[in-house]
All heavy atoms as an XYZ file, in Angstrom:
912
protein
N      19.884    -11.062      4.213
C      19.019    -10.187      4.984
C      17.703    -10.900      5.294
O      17.317    -10.997      6.440
C      18.764     -8.887      4.224
C      17.878     -7.972      5.047
S      17.060     -6.580      4.286
C      18.227     -5.763      3.312
N      16.999    -11.413      4.281
C      15.716    -12.076      4.527
C      15.896    -13.418      5.222
O      14.949    -13.913      5.816
C      14.929    -12.280      3.218
O      15.714    -13.049      2.326
C      14.545    -10.958      2.612
N      17.117    -13.985      5.172
C      17.355    -15.250      5.857
C      17.236    -15.075      7.366
O      16.974    -16.028      8.090
C      18.730    -15.797      5.494
N      17.420    -13.859      7.858
C      17.303    -13.585      9.289
C      15.861    -13.536      9.756
O      15.589    -13.618     10.949
C      17.971    -12.240      9.626
C      19.459    -12.248      9.312
O      20.042    -13.348      9.200
O      20.036    -11.156      9.168
N      14.909    -13.384      8.834
C      13.492    -13.273      9.177
C      12.857    -14.653      9.019
O      12.963    -15.262      7.952
C      12.784    -12.260      8.256
C      13.473    -10.895      8.352
C      11.312    -12.141      8.611
C      13.022     -9.911      7.286
N      12.197    -15.162     10.066
C      11.567    -16.487      9.949
C      10.554    -16.530      8.802
O       9.861    -15.548      8.536
C      10.858    -16.668     11.295
C      11.508    -15.695     12.221
C      11.990    -14.565     11.378
N      10.489    -17.660      8.126
C       9.583    -17.829      6.986
C       8.145    -17.511      7.352
O       7.445    -16.826      6.599
C       9.681    -19.250      6.431
C       8.771    -19.568      5.246
C       9.086    -18.657      4.059
C       8.902    -21.021      4.849
N       7.687    -17.947      8.516
C       6.296    -17.689      8.903
C       6.024    -16.193      8.998
O       4.944    -15.735      8.630
C       5.966    -18.374     10.228
O       6.810    -17.873     11.254
N       6.987    -15.412      9.461
C       6.814    -13.961      9.535
C       6.778    -13.341      8.141
O       6.008    -12.424      7.876
C       7.935    -13.313     10.351
C       7.829    -13.629     11.837
O       6.759    -14.123     12.266
O       8.810    -13.385     12.562
N       7.617    -13.840      7.247
C       7.622    -13.305      5.879
C       6.307    -13.606      5.165
O       5.796    -12.772      4.427
C       8.787    -13.880      5.082
C      10.128    -13.284      5.496
C      11.240    -13.833      4.674
N      11.556    -15.166      5.177
C      12.395    -16.006      4.629
N      13.012    -15.699      3.517
N      12.642    -17.180      5.149
N       5.744    -14.785      5.390
C       4.496    -15.159      4.733
C       3.320    -14.330      5.233
O       2.372    -14.090      4.498
C       4.217    -16.647      4.945
C       5.184    -17.599      4.254
C       4.879    -19.043      4.653
C       5.141    -17.444      2.750
N       3.367    -13.885      6.476
C       2.292    -13.088      7.058
C       2.448    -11.596      6.804
O       1.540    -10.830      7.069
C       2.209    -13.328      8.568
C       1.741    -14.733      8.898
O       1.080    -15.354      8.045
O       2.044    -15.203     10.012
N       3.605    -11.172      6.306
C       3.925     -9.752      6.144
C       3.392     -9.224      4.811
O       3.852     -9.627      3.749
C       5.442     -9.566      6.221
C       5.886     -8.126      6.186
O       5.031     -7.226      6.006
O       7.101     -7.896      6.331
N       2.414     -8.300      4.884
C       1.842     -7.699      3.675
C       2.858     -6.884      2.884
O       2.661     -6.616      1.708
C       0.675     -6.774      4.042
C      -0.667     -7.432      3.851
O      -0.722     -8.626      3.488
O      -1.678     -6.745      4.060
N       3.939     -6.468      3.546
C       4.940     -5.631      2.893
C       6.151     -6.413      2.387
O       7.054     -5.837      1.787
C       5.402     -4.524      3.843
C       4.282     -3.560      4.168
O       3.519     -3.198      3.251
O       4.149     -3.192      5.344
N       6.172     -7.719      2.630
C       7.292     -8.535      2.178
C       7.228     -8.695      0.651
O       6.199     -9.097      0.101
C       7.288     -9.913      2.852
C       8.445    -10.761      2.427
C       9.724    -10.488      2.899
C       8.273    -11.820      1.544
C      10.805    -11.254      2.496
C       9.352    -12.590      1.138
C      10.618    -12.303      1.606
O      11.690    -13.055      1.200
N       8.311     -8.369     -0.054
C       8.303     -8.424     -1.525
C       8.444     -9.860     -2.051
O       9.500    -10.279     -2.502
C       9.511     -7.560     -1.898
C      10.453     -7.727     -0.743
C       9.570     -7.848      0.478
N       7.364    -10.583     -2.029
C       7.390    -12.006     -2.342
C       7.171    -12.351     -3.817
O       7.443    -13.462     -4.234
C       6.339    -12.725     -1.503
N       6.659    -11.398     -4.609
C       6.228    -11.732     -5.964
C       7.111    -11.093     -7.028
O       7.363     -9.895     -6.997
C       4.774    -11.285     -6.170
C       3.847    -11.907     -5.166
C       3.468    -11.198     -4.031
C       3.390    -13.212     -5.320
C       2.637    -11.773     -3.082
C       2.560    -13.785     -4.376
C       2.192    -13.065     -3.265
O       1.376    -13.630     -2.314
N       7.530    -11.906     -7.980
C       8.281    -11.385     -9.116
C       7.340    -10.577    -10.002
O       6.108    -10.694     -9.882
C       8.862    -12.529     -9.954
O       7.769    -13.301    -10.482
C       9.799    -13.411     -9.141
N       7.903     -9.811    -10.891
C       7.076     -9.010    -11.797
C       6.167     -9.913    -12.634
O       4.984     -9.632    -12.782
C       7.930     -8.150    -12.725
C       7.086     -7.382    -13.722
S       8.046     -6.365    -14.815
C       8.173     -4.917    -13.806
N       6.700    -10.994    -13.156
C       5.898    -11.904    -13.969
C       4.743    -12.501    -13.197
O       3.610    -12.559    -13.686
N       5.022    -12.943    -11.970
C       3.969    -13.537    -11.137
C       2.938    -12.477    -10.745
O       1.738    -12.726    -10.755
C       4.589    -14.171     -9.888
C       3.578    -14.809     -8.978
C       2.958    -16.054     -9.611
N       2.017    -16.634     -8.666
C       0.769    -16.940     -8.953
N       0.311    -16.766    -10.180
N      -0.026    -17.456     -8.053
N       3.407    -11.280    -10.400
C       2.495    -10.196    -10.030
C       1.579     -9.857    -11.204
O       0.364     -9.718    -11.033
C       3.285     -8.972     -9.590
N       2.138     -9.733    -12.398
C       1.337     -9.419    -13.588
C       0.313    -10.522    -13.845
O      -0.848    -10.243    -14.149
C       2.241     -9.222    -14.797
N       0.743    -11.758    -13.684
C      -0.168    -12.899    -13.882
C      -1.317    -12.855    -12.876
O      -2.478    -13.040    -13.240
C       0.631    -14.198    -13.724
C      -0.189    -15.454    -13.886
C       0.662    -16.695    -13.626
O       1.819    -16.739    -14.069
O       0.141    -17.612    -12.968
N      -1.005    -12.597    -11.634
C      -2.032    -12.553    -10.590
C      -3.036    -11.429    -10.842
O      -4.218    -11.580    -10.553
C      -1.388    -12.366     -9.209
C      -0.623    -13.579     -8.745
S       0.341    -13.277     -7.249
C      -0.955    -13.024     -6.053
N      -2.559    -10.306    -11.386
C      -3.429     -9.163    -11.646
C      -4.120     -9.245    -13.008
O      -4.998     -8.438    -13.304
C      -2.618     -7.859    -11.582
C      -2.038     -7.514    -10.215
C      -1.079     -6.342    -10.338
C      -3.148     -7.201     -9.231
N      -3.701    -10.197    -13.828
C      -4.272    -10.312    -15.168
C      -3.866     -9.144    -16.047
O      -4.659     -8.656    -16.854
N      -2.635     -8.699    -15.888
C      -2.140     -7.558    -16.650
C      -0.764     -7.892    -17.216
O      -0.355     -9.046    -17.228
C      -2.126     -6.297    -15.752
O      -1.855     -5.171    -16.558
C      -1.130     -6.399    -14.632
N      -0.055     -6.888    -17.662
C       1.265     -7.100    -18.256
C       2.347     -6.491    -17.361
O       2.073     -5.581    -16.573
C       1.354     -6.424    -19.633
O       1.204     -5.009    -19.459
C       0.280     -6.955    -20.574
N       3.570     -6.954    -17.519
C       4.674     -6.305    -16.810
C       4.783     -4.816    -17.170
O       5.132     -4.009    -16.310
C       5.909     -7.087    -17.264
C       5.380     -8.456    -17.562
C       4.022     -8.194    -18.178
N       4.436     -4.463    -18.391
C       4.488     -3.051    -18.800
C       3.536     -2.207    -17.949
O       3.851     -1.062    -17.602
C       4.146     -2.911    -20.280
N       2.376     -2.753    -17.596
C       1.435     -2.030    -16.740
C       2.065     -1.784    -15.367
O       1.980     -0.679    -14.824
C       0.125     -2.812    -16.599
C      -0.887     -2.146    -15.707
C      -1.635     -1.072    -16.169
C      -1.097     -2.591    -14.416
C      -2.571     -0.448    -15.343
C      -2.018     -1.973    -13.584
C      -2.760     -0.893    -14.060
N       2.714     -2.798    -14.814
C       3.366     -2.636    -13.517
C       4.506     -1.620    -13.594
O       4.680     -0.811    -12.685
C       3.885     -3.983    -13.006
C       2.812     -4.983    -12.602
C       3.428     -6.336    -12.295
C       2.029     -4.468    -11.410
N       5.255     -1.641    -14.683
C       6.312     -0.638    -14.858
C       5.716      0.766    -14.926
O       6.252      1.710    -14.354
C       7.132     -0.928    -16.118
C       8.165     -2.036    -15.919
C       9.145     -2.119    -17.076
N       8.542     -2.554    -18.317
C       8.315     -3.827    -18.658
N       8.667     -4.802    -17.828
N       7.761     -4.127    -19.808
N       4.566      0.901    -15.618
C       3.902      2.206    -15.723
C       3.457      2.698    -14.353
O       3.552      3.894    -14.054
C       2.712      2.120    -16.675
N       2.993      1.793    -13.498
C       2.603      2.184    -12.142
C       3.819      2.668    -11.356
O       3.727      3.592    -10.553
C       1.931      1.023    -11.406
C       0.608      0.534    -11.971
C       0.062     -0.606    -11.112
C      -0.406      1.652    -12.107
N       4.953      2.034    -11.602
C       6.186      2.474    -10.961
C       6.626      3.837    -11.462
O       7.038      4.693    -10.677
N       6.507      4.057    -12.772
C       6.874      5.349    -13.344
C       5.960      6.465    -12.825
O       6.394      7.592    -12.635
C       6.820      5.288    -14.869
C       7.939      4.455    -15.464
C       7.732      4.154    -16.943
O       6.874      4.785    -17.587
O       8.448      3.259    -17.443
N       4.688      6.126    -12.582
C       3.730      7.097    -12.034
C       3.890      7.234    -10.515
O       3.174      7.995     -9.888
C       2.303      6.671    -12.377
N       4.813      6.471     -9.948
C       5.121      6.498     -8.514
C       3.970      6.054     -7.628
O       3.848      6.487     -6.492
C       5.638      7.859     -8.095
C       6.912      8.210     -8.808
C       7.453      9.525     -8.398
N       8.600      9.790     -9.265
C       9.521     10.665     -8.972
N       9.448     11.345     -7.871
N      10.514     10.867     -9.799
N       3.123      5.202     -8.183
C       2.056      4.632     -7.354
C       2.646      3.561     -6.442
O       2.345      3.505     -5.258
C       0.943      4.038     -8.217
C      -0.181      3.373     -7.448
C      -0.901      4.376     -6.553
C      -1.166      2.707     -8.383
N       3.459      2.696     -7.013
C       4.140      1.662     -6.233
C       5.616      1.665     -6.621
O       5.958      1.948     -7.766
C       3.524      0.254     -6.454
C       3.491     -0.116     -7.933
C       2.145      0.154     -5.835
C       3.001     -1.522     -8.218
N       6.441      1.379     -5.660
C       7.878      1.282     -5.909
C       8.309     -0.113     -5.490
O       8.444     -0.386     -4.290
C       8.656      2.335     -5.100
O       8.152      3.623     -5.437
C      10.139      2.269     -5.400
N       8.484     -0.993     -6.455
C       8.869     -2.357     -6.096
C      10.278     -2.378     -5.508
O      11.114     -1.532     -5.843
C       8.812     -3.106     -7.428
C       8.992     -2.054     -8.465
C       8.402     -0.808     -7.898
N      10.489     -3.312     -4.632
C      11.846     -3.522     -4.128
C      12.610     -4.290     -5.192
O      12.020     -4.882     -6.097
C      11.805     -4.279     -2.808
C      11.179     -3.489     -1.665
C      10.979     -4.367     -0.451
C      12.042     -2.291     -1.306
N      13.900     -4.273     -5.093
C      14.736     -4.975     -6.068
C      15.455     -6.136     -5.384
O      15.948     -6.006     -4.273
C      15.774     -4.020     -6.667
C      15.194     -2.852     -7.434
C      14.701     -3.284     -8.787
N      14.195     -2.146     -9.547
C      14.238     -2.087    -10.858
N      14.737     -3.081    -11.558
N      13.738     -1.050    -11.476
N      15.501     -7.249     -6.091
C      16.256     -8.403     -5.595
C      17.745     -8.089     -5.743
O      18.125     -7.081     -6.355
C      15.895     -9.650     -6.396
O      16.383     -9.521     -7.727
N      18.587     -8.946     -5.206
C      20.027     -8.739     -5.340
C      20.431     -8.692     -6.807
O      21.378     -8.016     -7.171
C      20.792     -9.819     -4.586
C      20.687     -9.672     -3.079
C      21.477    -10.704     -2.321
O      22.360    -11.355     -2.926
O      21.217    -10.862     -1.120
N      19.694     -9.380     -7.663
C      19.977     -9.383     -9.096
C      19.344     -8.209     -9.835
O      19.467     -8.100    -11.053
N      18.645     -7.344     -9.112
C      18.044     -6.161     -9.724
C      16.631     -6.354    -10.244
O      16.067     -5.455    -10.852
N      16.039     -7.525     -9.986
C      14.680     -7.789    -10.459
C      13.644     -7.161     -9.527
O      13.824     -7.139     -8.319
C      14.431     -9.299    -10.568
C      15.371     -9.960    -11.510
N      15.246     -9.864    -12.871
C      16.473    -10.721    -11.279
C      16.218    -10.537    -13.448
N      16.985    -11.069    -12.499
N      12.558     -6.681    -10.116
C      11.479     -6.077     -9.323
C      10.741     -7.153     -8.536
O      10.439     -8.216     -9.065
C      10.492     -5.355    -10.247
C      11.025     -4.108    -10.879
C       9.998     -3.567    -11.889
N      10.442     -2.349    -12.510
C      11.161     -2.279    -13.629
N      11.515     -3.380    -14.251
N      11.509     -1.111    -14.129
N      10.439     -6.815     -7.284
C       9.690     -7.717     -6.410
C       8.568     -6.919     -5.756
O       8.771     -5.792     -5.315
C      10.596     -8.299     -5.317
C      11.854     -8.980     -5.810
C      11.603    -10.321     -6.357
N      11.122    -11.191     -5.295
C      11.002    -12.490     -5.416
N      11.303    -13.081     -6.528
N      10.550    -13.193     -4.435
N       7.363     -7.510     -5.710
C       6.165     -6.821     -5.230
C       5.602     -7.507     -3.992
O       5.628     -8.726     -3.872
C       5.091     -6.806     -6.321
C       5.522     -6.051     -7.540
C       6.198     -6.678     -8.574
C       5.266     -4.687     -7.665
C       6.616     -5.977     -9.696
C       5.674     -3.977     -8.779
C       6.350     -4.633     -9.793
O       6.760     -3.928    -10.893
N       5.025     -6.701     -3.109
C       4.379     -7.216     -1.897
C       2.878     -7.378     -2.151
O       2.344     -6.861     -3.137
C       4.593     -6.246     -0.729
O       3.885     -5.040     -0.969
N       2.211     -8.047     -1.228
C       0.749     -8.189     -1.333
C       0.074     -6.832     -1.261
O      -0.896     -6.579     -1.977
C       0.213     -9.096     -0.223
C       0.573    -10.549     -0.433
C      -0.112    -11.433      0.548
N       0.215    -11.026      1.917
C       0.219    -11.840      2.950
N      -0.103    -13.097      2.800
N       0.521    -11.401      4.150
N       0.576     -5.950     -0.412
C       0.012     -4.600     -0.321
C       0.133     -3.891     -1.672
O      -0.827     -3.286     -2.155
C       0.734     -3.806      0.778
C       0.336     -2.354      0.803
C      -0.896     -1.972      1.331
C       1.165     -1.374      0.278
C      -1.284     -0.642      1.340
C       0.788     -0.043      0.285
C      -0.429      0.317      0.811
O      -0.819      1.632      0.806
N       1.287     -3.966     -2.296
C       1.480     -3.319     -3.597
C       0.562     -3.932     -4.654
O       0.056     -3.216     -5.523
C       2.935     -3.428     -4.039
C       3.864     -2.556     -3.221
C       5.315     -2.788     -3.544
O       5.735     -3.920     -3.779
N       6.093     -1.721     -3.554
N       0.340     -5.223     -4.577
C      -0.557     -5.863     -5.543
C      -1.994     -5.391     -5.354
O      -2.725     -5.212     -6.328
C      -0.479     -7.389     -5.438
C       0.860     -8.009     -5.839
C       0.775     -9.529     -5.774
C       1.298     -7.556     -7.219
N      -2.429     -5.166     -4.115
C      -3.775     -4.630     -3.887
C      -3.901     -3.219     -4.467
O      -4.912     -2.883     -5.087
C      -4.107     -4.627     -2.389
C      -4.466     -6.004     -1.857
C      -5.124     -5.939     -0.496
N      -4.303     -5.303      0.518
C      -3.387     -5.936      1.254
N      -3.189     -7.222      1.085
N      -2.701     -5.266      2.162
N      -2.867     -2.408     -4.292
C      -2.864     -1.054     -4.843
C      -2.910     -1.126     -6.376
O      -3.677     -0.404     -7.022
C      -1.607     -0.289     -4.370
C      -1.623     -0.091     -2.856
C      -1.432      1.024     -5.110
C      -2.675      0.855     -2.359
N      -2.100     -1.989     -6.948
C      -2.055     -2.141     -8.406
C      -3.399     -2.639     -8.940
O      -3.854     -2.206    -10.005
C      -0.932     -3.089     -8.808
N      -4.040     -3.547     -8.204
C      -5.346     -4.073     -8.627
C      -6.386     -2.957     -8.655
O      -7.220     -2.896     -9.572
C      -5.787     -5.202     -7.703
N      -6.350     -2.070     -7.667
C      -7.290     -0.939     -7.642
C      -7.047     -0.020     -8.837
O      -7.994      0.420     -9.491
C      -7.151     -0.178     -6.322
C      -7.999      1.058     -6.239
C      -9.504      0.732     -6.242
N     -10.257      1.982     -6.181
C     -11.234      2.298     -7.016
N     -11.638      1.459     -7.949
N     -11.856      3.457     -6.909
N      -5.790      0.250     -9.144
C      -5.462      1.086    -10.308
C      -5.948      0.411    -11.588
O      -6.507      1.070    -12.471
C      -3.959      1.345    -10.378
N      -5.775     -0.893    -11.664
C      -6.220     -1.610    -12.865
C      -7.728     -1.506    -13.030
O      -8.230     -1.336    -14.147
C      -5.805     -3.066    -12.798
C      -6.376     -3.816    -13.980
C      -5.683     -5.045    -14.365
N      -6.321     -5.497    -15.598
C      -6.914     -6.661    -15.735
N      -6.932     -7.522    -14.763
N      -7.470     -6.983    -16.883
N      -8.489     -1.606    -11.940
C      -9.949     -1.463    -12.016
C     -10.316     -0.117    -12.635
O     -11.203     -0.044    -13.495
C     -10.575     -1.548    -10.621
C     -10.556     -2.911     -9.989
C     -11.017     -2.871     -8.530
O     -11.523     -1.814     -8.078
O     -10.862     -3.886     -7.840
N      -9.658      0.931    -12.189
C      -9.949      2.272    -12.713
C      -9.564      2.393    -14.187
O     -10.326      2.945    -14.990
C      -9.221      3.335    -11.878
C      -9.724      3.494    -10.447
C      -8.759      4.336     -9.629
C     -11.118      4.100    -10.430
N      -8.408      1.871    -14.535
C      -7.959      1.929    -15.938
C      -8.898      1.119    -16.823
O      -9.252      1.555    -17.919
C      -6.497      1.442    -16.049
C      -6.087      1.229    -17.504
C      -5.553      2.437    -15.368
N      -9.334     -0.027    -16.331
C     -10.266     -0.860    -17.104
C     -11.597     -0.146    -17.352
O     -12.292     -0.440    -18.315
C     -10.542     -2.188    -16.390
C      -9.377     -3.155    -16.483
O      -8.421     -2.885    -17.245
O      -9.413     -4.185    -15.773
N     -11.932      0.814    -16.466
C     -13.167      1.586    -16.638
C     -12.950      2.849    -17.466
O     -13.852      3.676    -17.574
C     -13.750      1.954    -15.273
C     -14.394      0.773    -14.588
C     -15.251      1.240    -13.436
N     -14.686      0.690    -12.214
C     -14.729      1.257    -11.035
N     -15.282      2.433    -10.874
N     -14.200      0.679     -9.983
N     -11.741      3.006    -17.989
C     -11.479      4.127    -18.883
C     -10.739      5.301    -18.280
O     -10.533      6.312    -18.958
N     -10.318      5.205    -17.044
C      -9.565      6.287    -16.411
C      -8.124      6.246    -16.916
O      -7.511      5.179    -16.910
C      -9.578      6.123    -14.876
O     -10.924      6.024    -14.429
C      -8.876      7.272    -14.185
N      -7.573      7.379    -17.343
C      -6.159      7.386    -17.749
C      -5.272      6.928    -16.588
O      -5.581      7.202    -15.415
C      -5.885      8.853    -18.099
C      -7.232      9.434    -18.389
C      -8.203      8.685    -17.515
N      -4.192      6.256    -16.896
C      -3.357      5.652    -15.856
C      -2.835      6.683    -14.855
O      -2.812      6.428    -13.659
C      -2.209      4.808    -16.462
C      -1.596      3.939    -15.365
C      -1.183      5.684    -17.144
C      -0.760      2.790    -15.890
N      -2.455      7.872    -15.320
C      -1.952      8.896    -14.395
C      -3.045      9.318    -13.414
O      -2.793      9.484    -12.219
C      -1.435     10.123    -15.156
C      -0.265      9.844    -16.068
C      -0.685      9.256    -17.420
O      -1.885      9.306    -17.781
O       0.195      8.713    -18.118
N      -4.265      9.488    -13.915
C      -5.391      9.865    -13.057
C      -5.733      8.713    -12.110
O      -6.026      8.944    -10.931
C      -6.602     10.242    -13.902
N      -5.700      7.491    -12.601
C      -5.991      6.329    -11.757
C      -4.994      6.255    -10.606
O      -5.382      6.015     -9.455
C      -5.948      5.049    -12.578
N      -3.735      6.500    -10.897
C      -2.708      6.465     -9.852
C      -2.965      7.552     -8.813
O      -2.869      7.305     -7.614
C      -1.317      6.610    -10.457
S      -0.809      5.152    -11.400
N      -3.319      8.738     -9.263
C      -3.592      9.839     -8.332
C      -4.809      9.516     -7.460
O      -4.790      9.766     -6.249
C      -3.827     11.141     -9.108
C      -3.947     12.340     -8.236
C      -2.637     12.638     -7.526
N      -2.836     13.733     -6.593
C      -2.307     13.796     -5.383
N      -1.501     12.857     -4.979
N      -2.549     14.805     -4.600
N      -5.837      8.950     -8.054
C      -7.036      8.567     -7.299
C      -6.680      7.540     -6.226
O      -7.087      7.668     -5.066
C      -8.132      8.023     -8.242
C      -8.704      9.160     -9.088
C      -9.221      7.294     -7.458
C      -9.553      8.689    -10.261
N      -5.910      6.539     -6.600
C      -5.544      5.484     -5.647
C      -4.691      6.062     -4.515
O      -4.883      5.722     -3.343
C      -4.828      4.317     -6.360
C      -4.282      3.311     -5.360
C      -5.785      3.628     -7.331
N      -3.776      6.957     -4.840
C      -2.952      7.596     -3.815
C      -3.839      8.373     -2.839
O      -3.697      8.262     -1.621
C      -1.891      8.519     -4.455
C      -0.811      7.675     -5.140
C      -1.268      9.458     -3.415
C       0.114      8.462     -6.049
N      -4.773      9.143     -3.379
C      -5.672      9.921     -2.519
C      -6.564      9.022     -1.673
O      -6.804      9.298     -0.492
C      -6.506     10.891     -3.353
C      -5.710     12.046     -3.979
C      -6.576     12.798     -4.979
C      -5.167     12.972     -2.915
N      -7.057      7.928     -2.255
C      -7.872      6.983     -1.490
C      -7.058      6.387     -0.341
O      -7.557      6.246      0.780
C      -8.378      5.854     -2.390
C      -9.465      6.246     -3.341
C      -9.856      5.129     -4.300
O      -9.070      4.162     -4.489
O     -10.942      5.226     -4.869
N      -5.811      6.048     -0.628
C      -4.943      5.457      0.385
C      -4.661      6.464      1.502
O      -4.697      6.119      2.688
C      -3.643      4.985     -0.274
C      -2.911      3.959      0.557
O      -3.555      3.022      1.061
O      -1.672      4.101      0.698
N      -4.421      7.726      1.138
C      -4.183      8.765      2.137
C      -5.433      8.990      2.995
O      -5.331      9.163      4.216
C      -3.763     10.068      1.464
C      -2.370     10.014      0.880
C      -2.033     11.240      0.047
O      -2.912     12.001     -0.348
N      -0.756     11.425     -0.224
N      -6.596      8.998      2.365
C      -7.841      9.176      3.102
C      -8.058      8.024      4.076
O      -8.421      8.242      5.243
C      -9.022      9.283      2.144
C     -10.408      9.377      2.783
C     -10.509     10.610      3.671
C     -11.488      9.389      1.708
N      -7.829      6.806      3.629
C      -7.993      5.640      4.501
C      -7.066      5.737      5.714
O      -7.473      5.464      6.840
C      -7.717      4.361      3.720
C      -7.948      3.098      4.506
C      -7.699      1.858      3.664
O      -8.204      1.784      2.537
O      -6.972      0.982      4.158
N      -5.836      6.156      5.488
C      -4.880      6.295      6.588
C      -5.328      7.395      7.556
O      -5.266      7.230      8.776
C      -3.478      6.595      6.046
C      -2.436      6.812      7.116
C      -2.109      5.593      7.970
O      -2.608      4.478      7.687
O      -1.359      5.759      8.944
N      -5.792      8.525      7.032
C      -6.273      9.620      7.887
C      -7.474      9.165      8.713
O      -7.577      9.488      9.906
C      -6.635     10.833      7.038
N      -8.379      8.406      8.102
C      -9.543      7.906      8.832
C      -9.122      6.927      9.923
O      -9.676      6.929     11.026
C     -10.529      7.248      7.870
C     -11.236      8.254      6.992
C     -12.083      7.603      5.908
O     -11.776      6.510      5.435
N     -13.139      8.292      5.504
N      -8.117      6.112      9.641
C      -7.610      5.170     10.644
C      -7.016      5.930     11.828
O      -7.278      5.612     12.981
C      -6.560      4.242     10.030
C      -6.091      3.143     10.992
C      -4.825      2.457     10.522
N      -3.691      3.356     10.440
C      -3.005      3.836     11.496
N      -3.371      3.518     12.717
N      -1.967      4.625     11.330
N      -6.236      6.963     11.531
C      -5.631      7.775     12.595
C      -6.705      8.478     13.410
O      -6.651      8.498     14.644
C      -4.627      8.786     11.987
C      -3.411      8.040     11.448
C      -4.217      9.839     13.015
C      -2.497      8.888     10.577
N      -7.707      9.042     12.745
C      -8.803      9.712     13.460
C      -9.547      8.740     14.360
O      -9.899      9.073     15.495
C      -9.776     10.371     12.477
C      -9.251     11.668     11.928
O      -8.359     12.285     12.500
N      -9.795     12.099     10.799
N      -9.799      7.539     13.874
C     -10.493      6.535     14.682
C      -9.659      6.186     15.912
O     -10.201      6.023     17.013
C     -10.780      5.290     13.846
N      -8.344      6.095     15.738
C      -7.459      5.802     16.865
C      -7.491      6.939     17.882
O      -7.563      6.704     19.091
C      -6.029      5.558     16.372
C      -5.029      5.282     17.480
C      -5.294      4.005     18.267
O      -6.019      3.118     17.782
O      -4.779      3.912     19.398
N      -7.462      8.190     17.408
C      -7.557      9.334     18.328
C      -8.881      9.313     19.081
O      -8.926      9.565     20.281
C      -7.421     10.654     17.567
C      -6.009     10.984     17.152
C      -5.776     11.655     15.962
C      -4.910     10.653     17.935
C      -4.486     11.964     15.561
C      -3.625     10.962     17.541
C      -3.411     11.621     16.357
O      -2.149     11.935     15.959
N      -9.976      9.019     18.366
C     -11.289      8.967     19.011
C     -11.338      7.849     20.048
O     -11.883      8.020     21.134
C     -12.399      8.786     17.977
C     -12.817     10.080     17.342
C     -14.087      9.899     16.512
N     -13.798     10.385     15.180
C     -13.558      9.646     14.103
N     -13.626      8.346     14.169
N     -13.283     10.180     12.951
N     -10.747      6.723     19.712
C     -10.723      5.590     20.637
C      -9.960      5.976     21.897
O     -10.426      5.737     23.010
C     -10.082      4.375     19.982
C     -10.148      3.115     20.850
C      -9.331      1.980     20.292
N      -7.903      2.261     20.274
C      -7.108      2.242     21.354
N      -7.608      1.977     22.538
N      -5.825      2.495     21.252
N      -8.810      6.608     21.730
C      -8.006      7.027     22.886
C      -8.749      8.084     23.707
O      -8.717      8.047     24.928
C      -6.667      7.584     22.436
C      -5.719      6.522     21.957
C      -4.401      7.116     21.588
N      -3.533      6.119     20.990
C      -2.372      6.398     20.443
N      -1.934      7.643     20.398
N      -1.642      5.446     19.911
N      -9.382      9.028     23.030
C     -10.116     10.084     23.733
C     -11.269      9.486     24.532
O     -11.589      9.965     25.617
C     -10.632     11.121     22.740
N     -11.890      8.450     24.030
C     -12.993      7.802     24.728
C     -12.548      7.069     25.975
O     -13.343      6.826     26.875
N     -11.268      6.705     26.052
C     -10.747      5.988     27.215
C     -10.174      6.923     28.269
O      -9.778      6.474     29.335
C      -9.672      4.981     26.783
C     -10.246      3.785     26.111
N     -10.348      3.683     24.751
C     -10.783      2.648     26.617
C     -10.910      2.525     24.449
N     -11.192      1.885     25.551
N     -10.113      8.220     27.985
C      -9.618      9.170     28.975
C     -10.671      9.356     30.062
O     -11.867      9.392     29.791
C      -9.320     10.526     28.332
C      -8.117     10.499     27.427
C      -7.840     11.865     26.808
O      -8.495     12.846     27.183
O      -6.962     11.922     25.935
N     -10.204      9.497     31.252
C     -11.125      9.705     32.381
C     -11.713     11.110     32.308
O     -11.042     12.040     31.883
C     -10.368      9.526     33.686
N     -12.974     11.273     32.744
C     -13.561     12.621     32.763
C     -12.706     13.543     33.625
O     -12.185     13.134     34.656
C     -14.944     12.412     33.392
C     -15.235     10.963     33.195
C     -13.904     10.250     33.191
N     -12.550     14.767     33.161
C     -11.767     15.740     33.900
C     -10.274     15.633     33.655
O      -9.497     16.299     34.291
N      -9.868     14.723     32.744
C      -8.441     14.581     32.486
C      -7.980     15.413     31.312
O      -6.922     15.211     30.781
C      -8.104     13.104     32.216
O      -8.730     12.686     31.008
N      -8.802     16.384     30.919
C      -8.421     17.249     29.808
C      -7.334     18.217     30.246
O      -7.016     18.347     31.423
C      -9.634     18.033     29.291
O     -10.135     18.855     30.307
N      -6.769     18.909     29.268
C      -5.699     19.860     29.534
C      -6.229     21.017     30.356
O      -7.260     21.603     30.015
C      -5.112     20.374     28.184
C      -4.006     21.390     28.443
C      -4.613     19.229     27.348
N      -5.570     21.395     31.458
C      -6.052     22.494     32.301
C      -5.905     23.839     31.590
O      -5.094     23.978     30.697
C      -5.156     22.432     33.545
C      -3.966     21.620     33.136
C      -4.391     20.758     31.991
N      -6.695     24.805     32.059
C      -6.619     26.166     31.503
C      -5.231     26.734     31.738
O      -4.629     26.518     32.787
C      -7.639     27.092     32.176
C      -9.005     26.993     31.532
O      -9.058     26.528     30.387
O      -9.987     27.386     32.184
N      -4.738     27.474     30.736
C      -3.428     28.104     30.864
C      -3.547     29.458     31.555
O      -2.564     30.121     31.793
C      -2.793     28.271     29.490
N      -4.749     29.936     31.816
C      -4.963     31.278     32.311
C      -5.116     31.364     33.746
O      -4.786     32.106     34.538
């Protein structure tokens, strides 16, 4: 499956599951158990290799790093996961709103929806 995707595209893809659990834990300065706990809390769902090993993307590592920051400051892992999920949802909503505003700004004057009455 991944052989069909050019290497340059995979390297640029934030969602490509490029990192093993061991490498991901090393990069985050944490343990594989922490990453498993994030999966159990449904913060991140790693993809599985053909051999069943967990694989993480750069996006997932950024999410995990944010959760680790909160846990390191004393936030329980379940609460940290919920906070990160809410932050991610808020960021997405703000992105969508900005896109709507951008599109609305490009509409010509008088191009609004006509009265139904």
